[in-house]
matplotlib code that plots the C-alpha trace (Angstrom):
import matplotlib.pyplot as plt

x = [34.1, 30.8, 28.2, 28.9, 26.4, 26.8, 24.0, 22.9, 20.2, 16.8, 17.2, 20.3, 18.7, 15.6, 17.8, 19.7, 16.5, 14.9, 18.0, 17.9, 14.2, 13.1, 11.4, 12.6, 11.2, 10.5, 9.5, 7.6, 9.2, 8.8, 12.2, 15.9, 15.5, 12.7, 14.7, 17.8, 15.8, 14.3, 17.8, 19.0, 16.1, 17.1, 14.8, 16.2, 14.8, 12.7, 9.4, 9.2, 5.5, 3.3, 0.9, 3.6, 5.2, 1.8, 0.9, 4.1, 2.9, -0.6, -1.9, -4.0, -2.5, -4.5, -2.0, -1.7, 2.1, 4.2, 6.8, 9.5, 8.3, 8.0, 11.4, 13.1, 11.8, 12.9, 16.3, 17.1, 16.2, 18.3, 21.4, 21.3, 21.0, 23.1, 19.9, 17.8, 14.7, 11.7, 9.8, 6.0, 5.4, 1.6, 0.4, 3.7, 2.7, 0.9, 1.1, 3.9, 6.1, 5.8, 6.6, 9.8, 10.8, 10.0, 12.2, 15.2, 14.9, 14.5, 17.3, 19.6, 18.9, 20.1, 16.7, 16.8, 13.1, 9.8, 6.2, 3.6, -0.1, -2.7, -5.2, -6.3, -4.6, -5.4, -5.5, -6.9, -5.3, -6.5, -8.1, -10.4, -14.0, -14.5, -14.3, -10.9, -11.1, -8.3, -6.7, -7.5, -4.9, -3.3, -2.8, -1.1, 1.0, 2.2, 3.3, 5.3, 7.0, 8.0, 9.4, 11.6, 12.7, 13.6, 15.8, 19.6, 20.8, 20.0, 19.5, 16.5, 13.4, 9.9, 7.0, 3.6, 1.0, -2.6, -5.5, -8.0, -8.8, -9.2, -11.6, -13.6, -12.8, -11.8, -8.9, -9.3, -9.0, -6.0, -4.3, -5.1, -3.7, -0.6, 0.2, -0.2, 2.1, 4.8, 4.4, 5.0, 8.3, 7.4, 10.1, 7.6, 3.9, 2.3, -1.1, -3.0, -6.1, -8.0, -9.9, -9.5, -7.9, -5.3, -7.9, -7.8, -4.0, -3.8, -6.2, -4.1, -0.9, -2.5, -3.0, 0.1, 2.8, 5.7, 6.4, 7.7, 8.2, 5.1, 4.9, 2.3, 1.3, -0.5, -1.9, -5.4, -4.4, -1.5, -1.6, 0.0, 3.5, 6.2, 7.2, 3.7, 3.7, 7.0, 5.5, 2.5, 4.9, 5.5, 8.8, 8.6, 6.5, 6.0, 5.0, 3.9, 2.6, 3.2, 6.1, 3.9, 1.1, 3.4, 4.9, 1.5, 0.5, 3.9, 3.9, 0.3, 0.9, 4.2, 2.9, -0.3, 1.8, 3.9, 0.8, -0.9, 2.1, 3.7, 7.2, 8.9, 10.2, 7.7, 8.8, 12.6, 13.0, 10.6, 12.0, 15.3, 18.2, 19.9, 22.9, 20.8, 19.9, 23.5, 24.3, 21.6, 22.9, 26.4, 27.7, 31.0, 31.9, 31.1, 33.2, 36.2, 35.9, 35.9, 39.2, 40.9]
y = [7.9, 9.1, 6.5, 5.4, 6.3, 2.8, 0.3, -3.1, -3.1, -4.3, -7.1, -8.4, -8.2, -10.0, -12.8, -13.3, -13.5, -15.9, -18.1, -18.2, -19.2, -15.9, -12.6, -9.0, -6.9, -3.3, -0.4, 2.6, 6.0, 9.6, 10.9, 10.0, 10.0, 7.4, 5.4, 5.4, 4.3, 1.4, 0.4, 0.4, -1.8, -4.4, -3.9, -4.9, -2.0, 1.2, 1.9, 5.6, 5.6, 8.1, 8.0, 9.0, 11.6, 13.2, 13.0, 14.7, 17.7, 17.4, 16.6, 13.6, 10.6, 11.5, 12.4, 15.9, 16.0, 15.8, 13.3, 15.8, 16.1, 12.3, 11.8, 14.3, 12.5, 9.1, 10.3, 12.1, 8.9, 6.7, 9.0, 8.4, 4.6, 1.5, -0.5, 0.0, 2.2, 0.9, 3.9, 4.0, 5.8, 5.6, 5.3, 6.4, 10.0, 10.0, 8.1, 6.0, 9.0, 10.0, 6.5, 6.5, 9.8, 8.5, 5.5, 7.5, 10.0, 7.5, 5.3, 8.3, 9.2, 5.8, 4.2, 0.5, -0.5, 1.2, 0.0, 1.1, 0.5, -0.2, 2.5, 5.4, 8.8, 10.6, 7.9, 7.9, 6.0, 2.4, 2.5, 5.5, 4.4, 5.5, 4.0, 2.8, 2.4, 0.5, 1.0, -1.8, -4.6, -3.9, -0.2, -0.9, -3.7, -1.1, 1.1, -1.8, -2.5, 1.1, 1.1, -1.9, -0.4, 2.9, 1.5, 1.8, -0.9, -4.5, -4.2, -1.8, -3.7, -2.9, -4.1, -4.2, -3.5, -4.6, -2.9, -5.5, -6.7, -3.1, -2.4, -5.5, -7.4, -10.6, -13.0, -14.4, -10.9, -10.2, -13.4, -12.6, -9.1, -10.2, -12.9, -10.2, -7.9, -10.5, -11.2, -7.5, -7.6, -6.8, -8.2, -8.7, -8.2, -6.5, -7.9, -5.4, -6.2, -4.2, -7.1, -7.7, -11.1, -12.4, -14.7, -13.0, -12.9, -16.6, -17.5, -15.5, -17.2, -20.7, -20.2, -18.1, -20.2, -18.3, -16.7, -13.6, -12.6, -11.5, -8.5, -7.9, -5.0, -6.5, -3.2, -4.5, -8.0, -7.3, -10.8, -12.5, -13.5, -13.1, -16.8, -17.9, -15.4, -16.9, -20.4, -19.2, -17.9, -14.3, -12.8, -9.3, -7.8, -4.0, -2.5, 0.6, 3.0, 1.8, 4.2, 7.2, 6.0, 5.6, 9.0, 10.7, 9.1, 9.8, 13.5, 14.0, 12.6, 14.4, 17.8, 17.4, 16.5, 19.6, 21.9, 20.1, 20.0, 23.3, 21.6, 18.6, 17.0, 14.1, 13.3, 13.4, 9.7, 8.7, 10.7, 10.5, 12.6, 15.3, 13.0, 10.4, 13.0, 13.8, 10.1, 9.7, 12.8, 11.3, 14.5, 12.9, 11.9, 15.4, 16.9, 14.7, 16.3, 19.8, 19.1, 17.1]
z = [6.9, 5.7, 4.8, 1.2, -1.4, -2.8, -1.9, -3.2, -5.8, -4.9, -7.4, -5.6, -2.2, -3.5, -5.1, -1.8, 0.3, -2.1, -2.2, 1.6, 1.6, 3.1, 2.0, 1.7, 4.5, 3.5, 5.7, 4.5, 5.0, 3.6, 4.4, 5.0, 8.7, 8.6, 6.1, 8.3, 11.3, 9.3, 8.1, 11.7, 12.8, 10.3, 7.3, 3.9, 1.9, 2.3, 0.5, -0.6, 0.0, -1.9, 1.1, 3.5, 1.2, 0.6, 4.3, 5.3, 3.2, 4.7, 1.2, 0.1, -1.7, -4.9, -7.6, -6.1, -5.9, -9.0, -10.0, -9.2, -5.6, -5.1, -6.7, -4.5, -1.4, -2.7, -3.9, -0.6, 1.3, -0.9, -0.5, 3.2, 3.1, 2.5, 1.6, -1.5, -1.9, -3.7, -5.0, -5.1, -8.4, -8.5, -12.1, -13.6, -13.7, -17.0, -20.3, -21.8, -22.4, -18.8, -17.7, -19.8, -18.3, -14.8, -15.2, -16.6, -13.7, -10.9, -12.2, -12.6, -8.9, -7.8, -7.3, -8.3, -8.1, -8.7, -8.3, -10.9, -10.4, -13.0, -12.0, -14.2, -13.6, -11.3, -8.7, -5.2, -2.2, -2.2, 1.2, 0.4, 0.0, -3.6, -7.1, -8.2, -12.0, -13.7, -17.0, -19.4, -19.3, -22.7, -22.0, -18.7, -20.2, -22.8, -19.9, -18.5, -21.9, -22.2, -18.6, -19.4, -22.7, -21.0, -18.3, -18.8, -16.4, -16.1, -12.3, -12.5, -11.2, -12.3, -10.0, -11.6, -9.0, -9.7, -7.9, -9.3, -5.8, -4.6, -7.4, -6.5, -9.7, -7.9, -7.8, -11.3, -12.8, -10.7, -11.9, -15.6, -15.2, -13.5, -16.0, -18.8, -16.9, -16.6, -20.3, -20.9, -19.0, -15.3, -12.9, -10.1, -9.2, -6.2, -5.3, -3.1, -1.0, 1.6, 3.0, 6.8, 6.2, 3.7, 2.1, -1.3, -1.4, -0.5, -3.2, -5.7, -4.5, -4.7, -8.5, -9.2, -10.9, -9.4, -12.8, -11.0, -7.4, -5.5, -3.3, -0.6, 1.6, 4.7, 6.1, 6.7, 7.6, 10.0, 11.7, 8.8, 10.0, 7.5, 7.9, 6.9, 4.0, 2.7, 2.9, 0.8, -1.9, -1.0, -1.9, -0.4, 2.4, 2.6, 5.9, 4.1, 6.6, 10.2, 10.7, 9.8, 12.0, 14.9, 14.3, 14.3, 17.6, 19.3, 18.2, 19.2, 22.6, 23.1, 22.1, 24.1, 27.2, 26.8, 26.5, 29.4, 31.7, 30.8, 30.8, 29.2, 32.4, 32.2, 28.6, 28.8, 29.6, 26.8, 23.9, 21.9, 23.2, 21.1, 21.0, 19.3, 16.7, 16.2, 15.7, 13.1, 11.3, 11.2, 12.8, 14.0, 10.5, 9.2, 12.0, 10.9, 7.4, 8.9, 10.8, 8.0]

ax = plt.figure().add_subplot(projection="3d")
ax.plot(x, y, z, "-o")
ax.set_aspect("equal")
plt.show()
């Protein structure tokens, strides 16, 4: 049988992990193949990363692509998986009306969770050395209220992502904003930092009153073990771009080897077989349909 299109919601996966005293582990991906590999590795969910989707098009993560393009990538990934996709929807693609439209479209596509950030549109990737101006708190809270009003199912999960630490505004501002976002209806908060340690995030968690689940993205502080993150109060850890970075290195080395060696003999024991590709495609199940 073909893989079922049915999958648990992010909300249900999060509830199960929290009940078990653990955290949801999420892998960044930009397509269905990456998502399927993450699922096979044991991840609980997939992050439809705007950085990865943009990079796959050789475009910057700077509000260049449209909602339709990001949605297509997320939806195609979700259709291939038995675990939920959490969609990175940047600033919500515009004003309150755009946010409402985004929620309706993503929910209709089977996406059960989105993360909206409190930057002004257009946004620039958080790790770029530039200014990262935020919307005022009330304006972003209004977006969140609209997002919750627009959803049609109780399962849909809205994560409010604050870039206060990215913008250099400090932990107290991040806390104030996240409390306001939960008051506006956010189901969870994502606290993002680009410091080389988890110090800022730990300071946030020490003052957070567990009013909503906390999501972290430890890209710049990779030594934070997930067990320690859980003890500190983290509910979800997103490994947002490691897959993309690994792919770039692997492809660069593979292609360079072919050009340098003039043959692929040296590579064959280090790369996936064609049979492996067929398995990931579910070819055998499709062939069963052909002969039914």
